[in-house]
C-alpha angles and dihedrals in degrees: 000000000000135000095355097306137088119252109234096198125084116270124238125246090254091053091049093050091048093050091045092053090049091056093044088055092057093107098152125068093227090055090053092051092052093046097050093041091057090043093058092037088058091239095310126124094241139046123231122211091257090051091051092049089055089047094052094045093049093047090050095045093049091049088056091046092054088050094050090241118141117243123214124186089209096060118115097254105106092101097072093039093051089045087057092051091049090050091051096051108026105181094338124105095209135025128211124223092253092054091043091052092051091048093048093047092054102038111024115006093170097054096119100035095095092044092054094046092049090053091048090051091052094046097045098035090227132134117264121251086249094060091051101052111023134087129184119262131186094245092063090049090056091049091052092050090059095239091138138045085259107080127164095279096045090048091050092048091053095047093054090053107035122092120245094265089077096046114071108227118194112250118249090251089062090063099037094108095052125064114232114251086214099058089128092056122091118259093245091057092044088055091050092049090058094055135072094036129140098222092058086065093062088090089063112113125209106237101171134012116177091205090061104025100036131260102267139112090239093056091043091052093047094054103038103036118103092024104128101182129089116280143182123223123200120206121192116189146153122317092035093286119162120183133181120210109197111196116186092200105036125243118321125186113216147103097267131077114250144178133109134241095286097058113123138183111205127186108210099176145068086003126012116233144126101249099188141351136187143059131326094027099132136066126175115178123177106151111028104100094193091064134058109270121233138048125315124193120194138073093239111064089201093055109037121180097202132015127180116192122219090260087069095208101099137037131206113226108195087334096311113119114232134176112262110225110175141357128195129179121196122191113222099185096094128231093317095061092046093050090049090052092051092049092048092051091047089052091049091052092049091046091051092049090048092054091046091052092047092050092048091049092051090049091052092049091048098052089112115070089216090062097040114118089218090064091055092048091052092050091049086056091056096257116135114224100177098079119117126241125229 
């Protein structure tokens, strides 16, 4: 690339080596952003909408390539990608690097991570981090078949936006026997390269699917309660809206707002954007009669973004009631969080049965009024219980 245009002729070996060294020396994330922005802008200082469409498609395709997932240009995935372009530009026809950087930092900080790793793999001839640590699992197969709200594009969009708490990263001990092919890359970049990747989501577990389990608060509560790990919830509702609620501490029923610093609310369709982030974003009340029952999403209780009533058939979007179509909840805490949920539910079942048995036993022992504990309590209070009735 020279003087703002693309050279059509083949490059020489020396030119290739020079360009390769330039990429290998991109140790800082900001340097990578600038390099790839100018690459897709064809050397100019601004991206056009067509440039940005190419950028999004390439980032998506290379993420799939690293994950050994086939890419097809005919798949039904243009919606999310076009939503991302619209979010990037708004009403503008071009976008400068400064505006692009601000947009990327807020909405999808890991956009270029898969691109940079793919380039490193090509230049070094090494296996990607993905190939070294991942194995296929049935859940990922279902995602790829489009059985759920999460398809390949939606999953990619979430992984370039979600913090690391939602993406399961192999522990250092898992890689101790294999030298890293990126030993020459700075630690901050190595950390980035291991995030925002589809295969890391194969440890996600489907906790609740309204199509299979039924669209009701009772079914939702049964399947998501007692799960202590982070989770993502997809809401599909009227006007082709698709939202992602990322909770860094699962779903908690109670009368207080909750959520930690890594909670996010992402609108995936019809426009892609992180709507809100930060603590105390969620409220789920089922039992407190003095408060409105249902689920509230938004840090400001007076200006909620989403609100689902206890009937679980509609959703309020900025106060406008819409028909709720589908709900999915995916646990991101890995096998450990799922096992802990199963054990907790088993304990709750046993505890309930224990109390039922105890109550039944007390009832059997108290069949005679003379042996009933209530009779003794009344007599201690000075009330005679031995009078006869006419």
